Biopython code that builds the backbone (N, CA, C, O; Angstrom):
import numpy as np
from Bio.PDB.StructureBuilder import StructureBuilder

atoms = [
    (1, "MET", "N", (2.467, -39.921, -55.663)),
    (1, "MET", "CA", (1.895, -38.759, -56.294)),
    (1, "MET", "C", (0.638, -39.119, -57.076)),
    (1, "MET", "O", (0.164, -38.307, -57.871)),
    (2, "GLN", "N", (0.093, -40.299, -56.878)),
    (2, "GLN", "CA", (-1.118, -40.708, -57.561)),
    (2, "GLN", "C", (-2.375, -40.184, -56.899)),
    (2, "GLN", "O", (-3.467, -40.379, -57.434)),
    (3, "GLU", "N", (-2.263, -39.523, -55.749)),
    (3, "GLU", "CA", (-3.442, -39.022, -55.055)),
    (3, "GLU", "C", (-3.994, -37.797, -55.747)),
    (3, "GLU", "O", (-3.653, -36.667, -55.398)),
    (4, "GLN", "N", (-4.845, -38.022, -56.725)),
    (4, "GLN", "CA", (-5.515, -36.936, -57.424)),
    (4, "GLN", "C", (-6.999, -37.089, -57.222)),
    (4, "GLN", "O", (-7.485, -38.192, -56.971)),
    (5, "SER", "N", (-7.718, -36.009, -57.328)),
    (5, "SER", "CA", (-9.166, -36.016, -57.148)),
    (5, "SER", "C", (-9.831, -36.869, -58.212)),
    (5, "SER", "O", (-9.302, -37.045, -59.309)),
    (6, "GLU", "N", (-11.008, -37.400, -57.870)),
    (6, "GLU", "CA", (-11.798, -38.139, -58.847)),
    (6, "GLU", "C", (-12.252, -37.237, -59.981)),
    (6, "GLU", "O", (-12.645, -37.721, -61.042)),
    (7, "ALA", "N", (-12.201, -35.931, -59.765)),
    (7, "ALA", "CA", (-12.628, -34.990, -60.796)),
    (7, "ALA", "C", (-11.851, -35.198, -62.086)),
    (7, "ALA", "O", (-12.356, -34.909, -63.171)),
    (8, "VAL", "N", (-10.624, -35.701, -61.974)),
    (8, "VAL", "CA", (-9.808, -35.932, -63.153)),
    (8, "VAL", "C", (-10.390, -37.078, -63.986)),
    (8, "VAL", "O", (-10.254, -37.083, -65.210)),
    (9, "ASP", "N", (-11.038, -38.046, -63.332)),
    (9, "ASP", "CA", (-11.583, -39.205, -64.023)),
    (9, "ASP", "C", (-12.872, -38.902, -64.789)),
    (9, "ASP", "O", (-13.228, -39.630, -65.715)),
    (10, "VAL", "N", (-13.559, -37.847, -64.412)),
    (10, "VAL", "CA", (-14.812, -37.482, -65.066)),
    (10, "VAL", "C", (-14.505, -36.471, -66.163)),
    (10, "VAL", "O", (-13.815, -35.483, -65.912)),
    (11, "PRO", "N", (-15.001, -36.697, -67.366)),
    (11, "PRO", "CA", (-14.735, -35.739, -68.450)),
    (11, "PRO", "C", (-15.117, -34.318, -68.035)),
    (11, "PRO", "O", (-16.209, -34.070, -67.523)),
    (12, "GLU", "N", (-14.197, -33.409, -68.267)),
    (12, "GLU", "CA", (-14.402, -32.021, -67.862)),
    (12, "GLU", "C", (-15.597, -31.382, -68.540)),
    (12, "GLU", "O", (-16.242, -30.509, -67.958)),
    (13, "ASN", "N", (-15.907, -31.799, -69.763)),
    (13, "ASN", "CA", (-17.042, -31.185, -70.442)),
    (13, "ASN", "C", (-18.354, -31.479, -69.711)),
    (13, "ASN", "O", (-19.260, -30.647, -69.732)),
    (14, "PHE", "N", (-18.476, -32.640, -69.069)),
    (14, "PHE", "CA", (-19.680, -32.944, -68.289)),
    (14, "PHE", "C", (-19.722, -32.082, -67.030)),
    (14, "PHE", "O", (-20.785, -31.599, -66.639)),
    (15, "GLN", "N", (-18.584, -31.892, -66.408)),
    (15, "GLN", "CA", (-18.539, -31.043, -65.224)),
    (15, "GLN", "C", (-18.889, -29.597, -65.589)),
    (15, "GLN", "O", (-19.619, -28.927, -64.859)),
    (16, "ARG", "N", (-18.366, -29.125, -66.714)),
    (16, "ARG", "CA", (-18.686, -27.765, -67.173)),
    (16, "ARG", "C", (-20.177, -27.627, -67.467)),
    (16, "ARG", "O", (-20.794, -26.633, -67.086)),
    (17, "GLN", "N", (-20.753, -28.612, -68.138)),
    (17, "GLN", "CA", (-22.187, -28.556, -68.459)),
    (17, "GLN", "C", (-23.022, -28.472, -67.185)),
    (17, "GLN", "O", (-23.949, -27.667, -67.102)),
    (18, "ILE", "N", (-22.700, -29.289, -66.206)),
    (18, "ILE", "CA", (-23.439, -29.274, -64.944)),
    (18, "ILE", "C", (-23.307, -27.909, -64.277)),
    (18, "ILE", "O", (-24.300, -27.347, -63.814)),
    (19, "MET", "N", (-22.090, -27.371, -64.223)),
    (19, "MET", "CA", (-21.891, -26.075, -63.562)),
    (19, "MET", "C", (-22.640, -24.962, -64.287)),
    (19, "MET", "O", (-23.254, -24.108, -63.647)),
    (20, "VAL", "N", (-22.593, -24.966, -65.604)),
    (20, "VAL", "CA", (-23.310, -23.927, -66.358)),
    (20, "VAL", "C", (-24.805, -24.011, -66.074)),
    (20, "VAL", "O", (-25.455, -22.987, -65.863)),
    (21, "LEU", "N", (-25.346, -25.209, -66.069)),
    (21, "LEU", "CA", (-26.780, -25.379, -65.830)),
    (21, "LEU", "C", (-27.186, -24.901, -64.438)),
    (21, "LEU", "O", (-28.199, -24.218, -64.291)),
    (22, "VAL", "N", (-26.406, -25.253, -63.419)),
    (22, "VAL", "CA", (-26.804, -24.844, -62.066)),
    (22, "VAL", "C", (-26.565, -23.357, -61.838)),
    (22, "VAL", "O", (-27.315, -22.718, -61.101)),
    (23, "LEU", "N", (-25.531, -22.799, -62.460)),
    (23, "LEU", "CA", (-25.286, -21.363, -62.310)),
    (23, "LEU", "C", (-26.343, -20.551, -63.052)),
    (23, "LEU", "O", (-26.802, -19.527, -62.546)),
    (24, "TRP", "N", (-26.728, -20.991, -64.224)),
    (24, "TRP", "CA", (-27.745, -20.273, -64.998)),
    (24, "TRP", "C", (-29.134, -20.408, -64.384)),
    (24, "TRP", "O", (-30.020, -19.605, -64.677)),
    (25, "ALA", "N", (-29.331, -21.408, -63.539)),
    (25, "ALA", "CA", (-30.625, -21.588, -62.889)),
    (25, "ALA", "C", (-30.882, -20.497, -61.850)),
    (25, "ALA", "O", (-32.013, -20.316, -61.402)),
    (26, "GLY", "N", (-29.841, -19.781, -61.475)),
    (26, "GLY", "CA", (-30.001, -18.692, -60.511)),
    (26, "GLY", "C", (-30.405, -19.199, -59.145)),
    (26, "GLY", "O", (-29.748, -20.072, -58.577)),
    (27, "GLU", "N", (-31.480, -18.654, -58.620)),
    (27, "GLU", "CA", (-31.948, -19.022, -57.279)),
    (27, "GLU", "C", (-32.678, -20.360, -57.243)),
    (27, "GLU", "O", (-32.894, -20.920, -56.168)),
    (28, "GLU", "N", (-33.055, -20.872, -58.401)),
    (28, "GLU", "CA", (-33.756, -22.154, -58.449)),
    (28, "GLU", "C", (-32.772, -23.305, -58.295)),
    (28, "GLU", "O", (-31.672, -23.272, -58.846)),
    (29, "TRP", "N", (-33.167, -24.302, -57.556)),
    (29, "TRP", "CA", (-32.351, -25.503, -57.430)),
    (29, "TRP", "C", (-32.733, -26.464, -58.542)),
    (29, "TRP", "O", (-33.908, -26.591, -58.886)),
    (30, "CYS", "N", (-31.757, -27.126, -59.092)),
    (30, "CYS", "CA", (-31.994, -28.130, -60.131)),
    (30, "CYS", "C", (-32.091, -29.504, -59.476)),
    (30, "CYS", "O", (-31.449, -29.761, -58.457)),
    (31, "THR", "N", (-32.888, -30.373, -60.061)),
    (31, "THR", "CA", (-32.928, -31.745, -59.556)),
    (31, "THR", "C", (-31.817, -32.550, -60.223)),
    (31, "THR", "O", (-31.379, -32.248, -61.333)),
    (32, "ILE", "N", (-31.387, -33.561, -59.523)),
    (32, "ILE", "CA", (-30.361, -34.447, -60.062)),
    (32, "ILE", "C", (-30.858, -35.094, -61.346)),
    (32, "ILE", "O", (-30.111, -35.211, -62.317)),
    (33, "GLU", "N", (-32.112, -35.511, -61.351)),
    (33, "GLU", "CA", (-32.692, -36.164, -62.526)),
    (33, "GLU", "C", (-32.740, -35.212, -63.717)),
    (33, "GLU", "O", (-32.440, -35.601, -64.846)),
    (34, "GLU", "N", (-33.117, -33.971, -63.459)),
    (34, "GLU", "CA", (-33.189, -32.969, -64.526)),
    (34, "GLU", "C", (-31.825, -32.744, -65.174)),
    (34, "GLU", "O", (-31.707, -32.692, -66.398)),
    (35, "LEU", "N", (-30.796, -32.611, -64.334)),
    (35, "LEU", "CA", (-29.450, -32.392, -64.865)),
    (35, "LEU", "C", (-28.956, -33.600, -65.645)),
    (35, "LEU", "O", (-28.363, -33.459, -66.714)),
    (36, "ALA", "N", (-29.203, -34.782, -65.109)),
    (36, "ALA", "CA", (-28.778, -36.004, -65.801)),
    (36, "ALA", "C", (-29.448, -36.107, -67.167)),
    (36, "ALA", "O", (-28.819, -36.516, -68.143)),
    (37, "ARG", "N", (-30.723, -35.736, -67.234)),
    (37, "ARG", "CA", (-31.453, -35.774, -68.512)),
    (37, "ARG", "C", (-30.889, -34.747, -69.489)),
    (37, "ARG", "O", (-30.706, -35.049, -70.668)),
    (38, "LYS", "N", (-30.612, -33.541, -69.009)),
    (38, "LYS", "CA", (-30.113, -32.483, -69.887)),
    (38, "LYS", "C", (-28.718, -32.791, -70.414)),
    (38, "LYS", "O", (-28.392, -32.444, -71.550)),
    (39, "VAL", "N", (-27.901, -33.434, -69.604)),
    (39, "VAL", "CA", (-26.537, -33.771, -70.025)),
    (39, "VAL", "C", (-26.552, -34.953, -70.991)),
    (39, "VAL", "O", (-25.690, -35.056, -71.863)),
    (40, "GLY", "N", (-27.526, -35.839, -70.837)),
    (40, "GLY", "CA", (-27.689, -36.921, -71.796)),
    (40, "GLY", "C", (-27.064, -38.243, -71.415)),
    (40, "GLY", "O", (-27.356, -39.257, -72.047)),
    (41, "ASP", "N", (-26.218, -38.270, -70.408)),
    (41, "ASP", "CA", (-25.594, -39.506, -69.951)),
    (41, "ASP", "C", (-25.729, -39.550, -68.436)),
    (41, "ASP", "O", (-24.908, -38.965, -67.729)),
    (42, "PRO", "N", (-26.747, -40.230, -67.925)),
    (42, "PRO", "CA", (-27.030, -40.191, -66.485)),
    (42, "PRO", "C", (-25.872, -40.634, -65.592)),
    (42, "PRO", "O", (-25.624, -40.016, -64.556)),
    (43, "ILE", "N", (-25.176, -41.676, -65.971)),
    (43, "ILE", "CA", (-24.086, -42.181, -65.134)),
    (43, "ILE", "C", (-22.943, -41.175, -65.070)),
    (43, "ILE", "O", (-22.441, -40.873, -63.987)),
    (44, "THR", "N", (-22.535, -40.663, -66.207)),
    (44, "THR", "CA", (-21.459, -39.680, -66.240)),
    (44, "THR", "C", (-21.888, -38.383, -65.564)),
    (44, "THR", "O", (-21.072, -37.721, -64.922)),
    (45, "ALA", "N", (-23.159, -38.015, -65.703)),
    (45, "ALA", "CA", (-23.660, -36.813, -65.036)),
    (45, "ALA", "C", (-23.586, -36.973, -63.522)),
    (45, "ALA", "O", (-23.195, -36.040, -62.821)),
    (46, "LEU", "N", (-23.955, -38.138, -63.016)),
    (46, "LEU", "CA", (-23.857, -38.392, -61.577)),
    (46, "LEU", "C", (-22.411, -38.357, -61.111)),
    (46, "LEU", "O", (-22.106, -37.814, -60.049)),
    (47, "ASP", "N", (-21.520, -38.937, -61.909)),
    (47, "ASP", "CA", (-20.089, -38.889, -61.578)),
    (47, "ASP", "C", (-19.583, -37.450, -61.571)),
    (47, "ASP", "O", (-18.802, -37.067, -60.700)),
    (48, "ALA", "N", (-20.027, -36.653, -62.543)),
    (48, "ALA", "CA", (-19.612, -35.250, -62.615)),
    (48, "ALA", "C", (-20.122, -34.476, -61.405)),
    (48, "ALA", "O", (-19.390, -33.664, -60.839)),
    (49, "MET", "N", (-21.377, -34.719, -60.998)),
    (49, "MET", "CA", (-21.924, -34.041, -59.818)),
    (49, "MET", "C", (-21.154, -34.428, -58.563)),
    (49, "MET", "O", (-20.901, -33.584, -57.704)),
    (50, "SER", "N", (-20.783, -35.692, -58.453)),
    (50, "SER", "CA", (-19.995, -36.136, -57.298)),
    (50, "SER", "C", (-18.627, -35.470, -57.282)),
    (50, "SER", "O", (-18.157, -35.027, -56.234)),
    (51, "ALA", "N", (-17.991, -35.401, -58.446)),
    (51, "ALA", "CA", (-16.678, -34.767, -58.535)),
    (51, "ALA", "C", (-16.763, -33.284, -58.183)),
    (51, "ALA", "O", (-15.894, -32.759, -57.487)),
    (52, "LEU", "N", (-17.801, -32.612, -58.659)),
    (52, "LEU", "CA", (-17.980, -31.187, -58.357)),
    (52, "LEU", "C", (-18.277, -30.972, -56.881)),
    (52, "LEU", "O", (-17.806, -30.001, -56.287)),
    (53, "ALA", "N", (-19.054, -31.867, -56.285)),
    (53, "ALA", "CA", (-19.329, -31.771, -54.847)),
    (53, "ALA", "C", (-18.043, -32.005, -54.054)),
    (53, "ALA", "O", (-17.777, -31.303, -53.079)),
    (54, "ASP", "N", (-17.249, -32.987, -54.471)),
    (54, "ASP", "CA", (-15.977, -33.262, -53.802)),
    (54, "ASP", "C", (-15.019, -32.082, -53.909)),
    (54, "ASP", "O", (-14.210, -31.848, -53.011)),
    (55, "ALA", "N", (-15.111, -31.343, -55.003)),
    (55, "ALA", "CA", (-14.244, -30.182, -55.213)),
    (55, "ALA", "C", (-14.765, -28.934, -54.507)),
    (55, "ALA", "O", (-14.100, -27.898, -54.509)),
    (56, "GLY", "N", (-15.950, -29.024, -53.902)),
    (56, "GLY", "CA", (-16.503, -27.889, -53.178)),
    (56, "GLY", "C", (-17.235, -26.890, -54.052)),
    (56, "GLY", "O", (-17.409, -25.735, -53.661)),
    (57, "LEU", "N", (-17.666, -27.315, -55.228)),
    (57, "LEU", "CA", (-18.350, -26.411, -56.153)),
    (57, "LEU", "C", (-19.851, -26.644, -56.232)),
    (57, "LEU", "O", (-20.581, -25.815, -56.776)),
    (58, "LEU", "N", (-20.311, -27.755, -55.698)),
    (58, "LEU", "CA", (-21.719, -28.120, -55.820)),
    (58, "LEU", "C", (-22.192, -28.714, -54.491)),
    (58, "LEU", "O", (-21.496, -29.527, -53.882)),
    (59, "HIS", "N", (-23.381, -28.300, -54.049)),
    (59, "HIS", "CA", (-24.041, -28.881, -52.873)),
    (59, "HIS", "C", (-25.132, -29.813, -53.342)),
    (59, "HIS", "O", (-25.799, -29.555, -54.344)),
    (60, "ARG", "N", (-25.311, -30.906, -52.609)),
    (60, "ARG", "CA", (-26.432, -31.801, -52.860)),
    (60, "ARG", "C", (-27.324, -31.825, -51.626)),
    (60, "ARG", "O", (-26.841, -32.004, -50.508)),
    (61, "GLN", "N", (-28.612, -31.647, -51.828)),
    (61, "GLN", "CA", (-29.595, -31.655, -50.754)),
    (61, "GLN", "C", (-30.762, -32.520, -51.212)),
    (61, "GLN", "O", (-31.634, -32.049, -51.942)),
    (62, "GLY", "N", (-30.785, -33.759, -50.796)),
    (62, "GLY", "CA", (-31.832, -34.669, -51.252)),
    (62, "GLY", "C", (-31.744, -34.876, -52.752)),
    (62, "GLY", "O", (-30.717, -35.322, -53.263)),
    (63, "HIS", "N", (-32.826, -34.551, -53.461)),
    (63, "HIS", "CA", (-32.873, -34.705, -54.917)),
    (63, "HIS", "C", (-32.401, -33.458, -55.654)),
    (63, "HIS", "O", (-32.452, -33.405, -56.883)),
    (64, "TYR", "N", (-31.943, -32.457, -54.911)),
    (64, "TYR", "CA", (-31.579, -31.176, -55.514)),
    (64, "TYR", "C", (-30.088, -30.915, -55.435)),
    (64, "TYR", "O", (-29.404, -31.410, -54.540)),
    (65, "VAL", "N", (-29.592, -30.130, -56.385)),
    (65, "VAL", "CA", (-28.208, -29.657, -56.366)),
    (65, "VAL", "C", (-28.207, -28.156, -56.646)),
    (65, "VAL", "O", (-29.081, -27.633, -57.337)),
    (66, "PHE", "N", (-27.211, -27.486, -56.096)),
    (66, "PHE", "CA", (-27.066, -26.051, -56.319)),
    (66, "PHE", "C", (-25.610, -25.682, -56.119)),
    (66, "PHE", "O", (-24.891, -26.381, -55.406)),
    (67, "PRO", "N", (-25.159, -24.594, -56.736)),
    (67, "PRO", "CA", (-23.752, -24.215, -56.636)),
    (67, "PRO", "C", (-23.413, -23.691, -55.245)),
    (67, "PRO", "O", (-24.257, -23.108, -54.565)),
    (68, "THR", "N", (-22.187, -23.904, -54.841)),
    (68, "THR", "CA", (-21.718, -23.353, -53.571)),
    (68, "THR", "C", (-21.499, -21.856, -53.727)),
    (68, "THR", "O", (-21.462, -21.336, -54.842)),
    (69, "ARG", "N", (-21.356, -21.179, -52.615)),
    (69, "ARG", "CA", (-21.074, -19.744, -52.675)),
    (69, "ARG", "C", (-19.755, -19.482, -53.389)),
    (69, "ARG", "O", (-19.616, -18.490, -54.105)),
    (70, "ALA", "N", (-18.789, -20.371, -53.195)),
    (70, "ALA", "CA", (-17.496, -20.211, -53.870)),
    (70, "ALA", "C", (-17.655, -20.285, -55.388)),
    (70, "ALA", "O", (-17.040, -19.507, -56.117)),
    (71, "ALA", "N", (-18.474, -21.216, -55.862)),
    (71, "ALA", "CA", (-18.703, -21.358, -57.302)),
    (71, "ALA", "C", (-19.400, -20.121, -57.856)),
    (71, "ALA", "O", (-19.042, -19.630, -58.926)),
    (72, "VAL", "N", (-20.388, -19.622, -57.133)),
    (72, "VAL", "CA", (-21.110, -18.424, -57.579)),
    (72, "VAL", "C", (-20.169, -17.221, -57.591)),
    (72, "VAL", "O", (-20.210, -16.407, -58.513)),
    (73, "HIS", "N", (-19.328, -17.111, -56.575)),
    (73, "HIS", "CA", (-18.389, -15.988, -56.507)),
    (73, "HIS", "C", (-17.401, -16.022, -57.673)),
    (73, "HIS", "O", (-17.132, -14.996, -58.297)),
    (74, "LEU", "N", (-16.867, -17.201, -57.961)),
    (74, "LEU", "CA", (-15.945, -17.333, -59.095)),
    (74, "LEU", "C", (-16.649, -16.980, -60.397)),
    (74, "LEU", "O", (-16.081, -16.295, -61.248)),
    (75, "HIS", "N", (-17.865, -17.439, -60.550)),
    (75, "HIS", "CA", (-18.652, -17.110, -61.745)),
    (75, "HIS", "C", (-18.836, -15.592, -61.866)),
    (75, "HIS", "O", (-18.696, -15.025, -62.950)),
    (76, "ASP", "N", (-19.148, -14.955, -60.752)),
    (76, "ASP", "CA", (-19.328, -13.496, -60.751)),
    (76, "ASP", "C", (-18.025, -12.768, -61.080)),
    (76, "ASP", "O", (-18.042, -11.745, -61.765)),
    (77, "LEU", "N", (-16.897, -13.290, -60.596)),
    (77, "LEU", "CA", (-15.609, -12.651, -60.899)),
    (77, "LEU", "C", (-15.280, -12.690, -62.378)),
    (77, "LEU", "O", (-14.753, -11.722, -62.925)),
    (78, "PHE", "N", (-15.584, -13.794, -63.023)),
    (78, "PHE", "CA", (-15.267, -13.943, -64.435)),
    (78, "PHE", "C", (-16.392, -13.492, -65.350)),
    (78, "PHE", "O", (-16.226, -13.437, -66.568)),
    (79, "GLY", "N", (-17.521, -13.174, -64.770)),
    (79, "GLY", "CA", (-18.654, -12.736, -65.566)),
    (79, "GLY", "C", (-19.451, -13.896, -66.099)),
    (79, "GLY", "O", (-18.999, -15.040, -66.078)),
    (80, "ALA", "N", (-20.619, -13.601, -66.570)),
    (80, "ALA", "CA", (-21.523, -14.646, -67.053)),
    (80, "ALA", "C", (-21.191, -15.090, -68.471)),
    (80, "ALA", "O", (-21.980, -15.804, -69.090)),
    (81, "ALA", "N", (-20.051, -14.686, -68.992)),
    (81, "ALA", "CA", (-19.684, -15.021, -70.369)),
    (81, "ALA", "C", (-19.402, -16.500, -70.551)),
    (81, "ALA", "O", (-19.471, -16.995, -71.676)),
    (82, "TRP", "N", (-19.093, -17.211, -69.503)),
    (82, "TRP", "CA", (-18.806, -18.632, -69.659)),
    (82, "TRP", "C", (-19.938, -19.398, -69.118)),
    (82, "TRP", "O", (-19.918, -20.629, -69.143)),
]
sb = StructureBuilder()
sb.init_structure("model")
sb.init_model(0)
sb.init_chain("A")
sb.init_seg("    ")
for serial, (resi, resn, name, xyz) in enumerate(atoms, 1):
    if name == "N":
        sb.init_residue(resn, " ", resi, " ")
    sb.init_atom(name, np.array(xyz, "f"), 0.0, 1.0, " ", f" {name:<3s}", serial, name[0])
structure = sb.get_structure()
C-alpha cells in the first residue's frame, strides 16, 4: 500500500501556489522560470509542477505550463474564490 503519488512528497502549499498562479493567468501561459521565481524555491516549485502534471492538473509545453481542462473546470465549479 506504499504506492502513492509523488504529489504527497511535495508540500501542498507549493502545489496550491502554482495552481493559483496558472489559473489566475487565464489564457496566458506561465513560464516555468516565472513560476519558480514567484514561489521562491525553484527546486520545490519544479517538484510541485511535476506532481501537478503527474496528477493531470498541469500541462508542460517546452518552457511553458498551463492548467489542464480538468483543472480549469474544477476551478470554475468551485468559483474563483480559491
